[in-house]
Biopython code that builds the backbone (N, CA, C, O; Angstrom):
import numpy as np
from Bio.PDB.StructureBuilder import StructureBuilder

atoms = [
    (1, "MET", "N", (96.789, 93.131, 92.956)),
    (1, "MET", "CA", (96.886, 93.366, 94.377)),
    (1, "MET", "C", (97.285, 92.079, 95.101)),
    (1, "MET", "O", (98.103, 92.097, 96.020)),
    (2, "TYR", "N", (96.706, 90.987, 94.680)),
    (2, "TYR", "CA", (96.998, 89.720, 95.351)),
    (2, "TYR", "C", (98.482, 89.389, 95.276)),
    (2, "TYR", "O", (99.064, 88.948, 96.268)),
    (3, "SER", "N", (99.102, 89.592, 94.124)),
    (3, "SER", "CA", (100.521, 89.262, 93.993)),
    (3, "SER", "C", (101.386, 90.169, 94.870)),
    (3, "SER", "O", (102.405, 89.718, 95.392)),
    (4, "LEU", "N", (101.004, 91.428, 95.041)),
    (4, "LEU", "CA", (101.747, 92.325, 95.925)),
    (4, "LEU", "C", (101.673, 91.854, 97.371)),
    (4, "LEU", "O", (102.678, 91.831, 98.082)),
    (5, "ILE", "N", (100.483, 91.485, 97.793)),
    (5, "ILE", "CA", (100.273, 91.027, 99.171)),
    (5, "ILE", "C", (101.037, 89.727, 99.435)),
    (5, "ILE", "O", (101.697, 89.590, 100.465)),
    (6, "VAL", "N", (100.946, 88.795, 98.523)),
    (6, "VAL", "CA", (101.619, 87.509, 98.702)),
    (6, "VAL", "C", (103.136, 87.690, 98.678)),
    (6, "VAL", "O", (103.843, 87.051, 99.457)),
    (7, "THR", "N", (103.642, 88.544, 97.804)),
    (7, "THR", "CA", (105.078, 88.797, 97.752)),
    (7, "THR", "C", (105.568, 89.376, 99.071)),
    (7, "THR", "O", (106.623, 88.980, 99.568)),
    (8, "ALA", "N", (104.818, 90.304, 99.638)),
    (8, "ALA", "CA", (105.186, 90.871, 100.938)),
    (8, "ALA", "C", (105.190, 89.786, 102.010)),
    (8, "ALA", "O", (106.127, 89.706, 102.804)),
    (9, "LYS", "N", (104.165, 88.961, 102.039)),
    (9, "LYS", "CA", (104.088, 87.897, 103.046)),
    (9, "LYS", "C", (105.238, 86.899, 102.902)),
    (9, "LYS", "O", (105.783, 86.435, 103.903)),
    (10, "LEU", "N", (105.608, 86.570, 101.668)),
    (10, "LEU", "CA", (106.709, 85.639, 101.439)),
    (10, "LEU", "C", (108.041, 86.201, 101.922)),
    (10, "LEU", "O", (108.980, 85.450, 102.187)),
    (11, "ASN", "N", (108.119, 87.514, 102.035)),
    (11, "ASN", "CA", (109.344, 88.163, 102.494)),
    (11, "ASN", "C", (109.242, 88.624, 103.943)),
    (11, "ASN", "O", (110.007, 89.481, 104.385)),
    (12, "ASP", "N", (108.292, 88.048, 104.679)),
    (12, "ASP", "CA", (108.079, 88.354, 106.100)),
    (12, "ASP", "C", (107.886, 89.843, 106.360)),
    (12, "ASP", "O", (108.435, 90.396, 107.313)),
    (13, "VAL", "N", (107.095, 90.486, 105.497)),
    (13, "VAL", "CA", (106.790, 91.911, 105.610)),
    (13, "VAL", "C", (105.287, 92.058, 105.788)),
    (13, "VAL", "O", (104.505, 91.371, 105.132)),
    (14, "ASP", "N", (104.886, 92.965, 106.686)),
    (14, "ASP", "CA", (103.468, 93.261, 106.874)),
    (14, "ASP", "C", (102.951, 93.937, 105.603)),
    (14, "ASP", "O", (103.349, 95.065, 105.312)),
    (15, "PRO", "N", (102.078, 93.280, 104.841)),
    (15, "PRO", "CA", (101.629, 93.823, 103.561)),
    (15, "PRO", "C", (100.979, 95.205, 103.685)),
    (15, "PRO", "O", (101.201, 96.067, 102.835)),
    (16, "GLN", "N", (100.192, 95.418, 104.718)),
    (16, "GLN", "CA", (99.505, 96.704, 104.861)),
    (16, "GLN", "C", (100.499, 97.834, 105.133)),
    (16, "GLN", "O", (100.400, 98.903, 104.532)),
    (17, "ALA", "N", (101.442, 97.605, 106.022)),
    (17, "ALA", "CA", (102.443, 98.632, 106.343)),
    (17, "ALA", "C", (103.325, 98.917, 105.141)),
    (17, "ALA", "O", (103.605, 100.077, 104.836)),
    (18, "TRP", "N", (103.764, 97.874, 104.459)),
    (18, "TRP", "CA", (104.624, 98.033, 103.291)),
    (18, "TRP", "C", (103.914, 98.789, 102.183)),
    (18, "TRP", "O", (104.473, 99.729, 101.618)),
    (19, "LEU", "N", (102.695, 98.391, 101.865)),
    (19, "LEU", "CA", (101.958, 99.032, 100.781)),
    (19, "LEU", "C", (101.636, 100.485, 101.111)),
    (19, "LEU", "O", (101.720, 101.347, 100.236)),
    (20, "ALA", "N", (101.271, 100.770, 102.348)),
    (20, "ALA", "CA", (101.002, 102.152, 102.748)),
    (20, "ALA", "C", (102.257, 103.004, 102.608)),
    (20, "ALA", "O", (102.192, 104.138, 102.133)),
    (21, "HIS", "N", (103.388, 102.463, 103.019)),
    (21, "HIS", "CA", (104.652, 103.197, 102.908)),
    (21, "HIS", "C", (105.013, 103.447, 101.444)),
    (21, "HIS", "O", (105.375, 104.562, 101.068)),
    (22, "VAL", "N", (104.914, 102.417, 100.634)),
    (22, "VAL", "CA", (105.270, 102.541, 99.224)),
    (22, "VAL", "C", (104.364, 103.546, 98.515)),
    (22, "VAL", "O", (104.848, 104.371, 97.740)),
    (23, "LEU", "N", (103.084, 103.488, 98.766)),
    (23, "LEU", "CA", (102.167, 104.431, 98.118)),
    (23, "LEU", "C", (102.429, 105.870, 98.560)),
    (23, "LEU", "O", (102.278, 106.803, 97.772)),
    (24, "ALA", "N", (102.815, 106.041, 99.805)),
    (24, "ALA", "CA", (103.088, 107.388, 100.314)),
    (24, "ALA", "C", (104.409, 107.935, 99.773)),
    (24, "ALA", "O", (104.535, 109.146, 99.592)),
    (25, "LYS", "N", (105.382, 107.084, 99.514)),
    (25, "LYS", "CA", (106.722, 107.531, 99.121)),
    (25, "LYS", "C", (106.995, 107.508, 97.619)),
    (25, "LYS", "O", (107.979, 108.101, 97.177)),
    (26, "THR", "N", (106.173, 106.856, 96.834)),
    (26, "THR", "CA", (106.452, 106.666, 95.421)),
    (26, "THR", "C", (106.632, 107.984, 94.668)),
    (26, "THR", "O", (107.526, 108.083, 93.828)),
    (27, "ALA", "N", (105.824, 108.981, 94.939)),
    (27, "ALA", "CA", (105.875, 110.237, 94.191)),
    (27, "ALA", "C", (107.201, 110.966, 94.363)),
    (27, "ALA", "O", (107.724, 111.520, 93.397)),
    (28, "GLN", "N", (107.755, 110.978, 95.577)),
    (28, "GLN", "CA", (108.986, 111.722, 95.790)),
    (28, "GLN", "C", (110.240, 110.850, 95.822)),
    (28, "GLN", "O", (111.338, 111.364, 96.036)),
    (29, "HIS", "N", (110.098, 109.557, 95.616)),
    (29, "HIS", "CA", (111.252, 108.653, 95.635)),
    (29, "HIS", "C", (111.935, 108.675, 94.270)),
    (29, "HIS", "O", (111.256, 108.603, 93.246)),
    (30, "PRO", "N", (113.271, 108.772, 94.236)),
    (30, "PRO", "CA", (113.979, 108.788, 92.950)),
    (30, "PRO", "C", (113.755, 107.497, 92.161)),
    (30, "PRO", "O", (113.760, 106.401, 92.722)),
    (31, "ALA", "N", (113.564, 107.648, 90.878)),
    (31, "ALA", "CA", (113.287, 106.494, 90.012)),
    (31, "ALA", "C", (114.449, 105.512, 89.970)),
    (31, "ALA", "O", (114.236, 104.309, 89.816)),
    (32, "ASN", "N", (115.664, 106.004, 90.105)),
    (32, "ASN", "CA", (116.816, 105.100, 90.038)),
    (32, "ASN", "C", (117.027, 104.328, 91.341)),
    (32, "ASN", "O", (117.942, 103.509, 91.422)),
    (33, "ARG", "N", (116.194, 104.572, 92.368)),
    (33, "ARG", "CA", (116.289, 103.859, 93.646)),
    (33, "ARG", "C", (114.993, 103.137, 93.995)),
    (33, "ARG", "O", (114.724, 102.892, 95.171)),
    (34, "LEU", "N", (114.189, 102.795, 92.998)),
    (34, "LEU", "CA", (112.919, 102.110, 93.257)),
    (34, "LEU", "C", (113.115, 100.734, 93.881)),
    (34, "LEU", "O", (112.224, 100.230, 94.565)),
    (35, "ASP", "N", (114.273, 100.124, 93.650)),
    (35, "ASP", "CA", (114.516, 98.805, 94.234)),
    (35, "ASP", "C", (114.490, 98.840, 95.758)),
    (35, "ASP", "O", (114.272, 97.802, 96.383)),
    (36, "GLU", "N", (114.706, 99.999, 96.374)),
    (36, "GLU", "CA", (114.648, 100.123, 97.828)),
    (36, "GLU", "C", (113.242, 99.920, 98.367)),
    (36, "GLU", "O", (113.068, 99.610, 99.546)),
    (37, "LEU", "N", (112.240, 100.089, 97.520)),
    (37, "LEU", "CA", (110.848, 99.949, 97.947)),
    (37, "LEU", "C", (110.296, 98.538, 97.757)),
    (37, "LEU", "O", (109.158, 98.266, 98.138)),
    (38, "LEU", "N", (111.075, 97.651, 97.182)),
    (38, "LEU", "CA", (110.620, 96.273, 97.003)),
    (38, "LEU", "C", (110.536, 95.587, 98.364)),
    (38, "LEU", "O", (111.306, 95.911, 99.268)),
    (39, "PRO", "N", (109.611, 94.648, 98.517)),
    (39, "PRO", "CA", (109.398, 94.037, 99.829)),
    (39, "PRO", "C", (110.642, 93.389, 100.424)),
    (39, "PRO", "O", (110.825, 93.437, 101.640)),
    (40, "TRP", "N", (111.499, 92.790, 99.613)),
    (40, "TRP", "CA", (112.674, 92.115, 100.152)),
    (40, "TRP", "C", (113.772, 93.105, 100.552)),
    (40, "TRP", "O", (114.728, 92.711, 101.220)),
    (41, "ASN", "N", (113.661, 94.373, 100.165)),
    (41, "ASN", "CA", (114.620, 95.400, 100.574)),
    (41, "ASN", "C", (114.040, 96.371, 101.596)),
    (41, "ASN", "O", (114.781, 97.163, 102.178)),
    (42, "TRP", "N", (112.753, 96.325, 101.820)),
    (42, "TRP", "CA", (112.068, 97.300, 102.665)),
    (42, "TRP", "C", (112.152, 96.928, 104.132)),
    (42, "TRP", "O", (112.073, 95.753, 104.490)),
    (43, "GLN", "N", (112.316, 97.947, 104.989)),
    (43, "GLN", "CA", (112.288, 97.745, 106.433)),
    (43, "GLN", "C", (111.292, 98.729, 107.028)),
    (43, "GLN", "O", (111.225, 99.878, 106.592)),
    (44, "PRO", "N", (110.526, 98.301, 108.005)),
    (44, "PRO", "CA", (109.597, 99.229, 108.656)),
    (44, "PRO", "C", (110.362, 100.413, 109.259)),
    (44, "PRO", "O", (111.531, 100.277, 109.620)),
    (45, "GLN", "N", (109.713, 101.553, 109.368)),
    (45, "GLN", "CA", (110.345, 102.759, 109.878)),
    (45, "GLN", "C", (110.879, 102.575, 111.293)),
    (45, "GLN", "O", (111.919, 103.144, 111.623)),
    (46, "GLN", "N", (110.208, 101.805, 112.134)),
    (46, "GLN", "CA", (110.659, 101.586, 113.503)),
    (46, "GLN", "C", (112.012, 100.895, 113.521)),
    (46, "GLN", "O", (112.876, 101.248, 114.323)),
    (47, "THR", "N", (112.209, 99.911, 112.643)),
    (47, "THR", "CA", (113.466, 99.179, 112.565)),
    (47, "THR", "C", (114.579, 100.105, 112.107)),
    (47, "THR", "O", (115.687, 100.054, 112.640)),
    (48, "VAL", "N", (114.297, 100.949, 111.125)),
    (48, "VAL", "CA", (115.290, 101.871, 110.611)),
    (48, "VAL", "C", (115.700, 102.859, 111.706)),
    (48, "VAL", "O", (116.884, 103.158, 111.858)),
    (49, "ALA", "N", (114.738, 103.359, 112.460)),
    (49, "ALA", "CA", (115.036, 104.308, 113.528)),
    (49, "ALA", "C", (115.892, 103.658, 114.628)),
    (49, "ALA", "O", (116.789, 104.303, 115.172)),
    (50, "ARG", "N", (115.627, 102.418, 114.948)),
    (50, "ARG", "CA", (116.414, 101.726, 115.972)),
    (50, "ARG", "C", (117.849, 101.492, 115.532)),
    (50, "ARG", "O", (118.770, 101.584, 116.343)),
    (51, "GLN", "N", (118.049, 101.187, 114.239)),
    (51, "GLN", "CA", (119.399, 100.944, 113.738)),
    (51, "GLN", "C", (120.211, 102.226, 113.716)),
    (51, "GLN", "O", (121.429, 102.183, 113.889)),
    (52, "ALA", "N", (119.568, 103.362, 113.509)),
    (52, "ALA", "CA", (120.265, 104.635, 113.466)),
    (52, "ALA", "C", (120.704, 105.085, 114.854)),
    (52, "ALA", "O", (121.653, 105.858, 114.986)),
    (53, "ALA", "N", (120.022, 104.607, 115.886)),
    (53, "ALA", "CA", (120.331, 105.050, 117.262)),
    (53, "ALA", "C", (121.550, 104.393, 117.829)),
    (53, "ALA", "O", (121.925, 104.667, 118.968)),
]
sb = StructureBuilder()
sb.init_structure("model")
sb.init_model(0)
sb.init_chain("A")
sb.init_seg("    ")
for serial, (resi, resn, name, xyz) in enumerate(atoms, 1):
    if name == "N":
        sb.init_residue(resn, " ", resi, " ")
    sb.init_atom(name, np.array(xyz, "f"), 0.0, 1.0, " ", f" {name:<3s}", serial, name[0])
structure = sb.get_structure()
């Protein structure tokens, strides 16, 4: 757990938000796109929604 939290912090990602998102999405996320869930590729949902607008 510590390494996950520190990795998120090193990538300027809120560890709690990132981990909650990853745990919620892992079951239905395609295995060949798991790299999208890594902290350095992840964006909070609010940021994604703003970019789409």
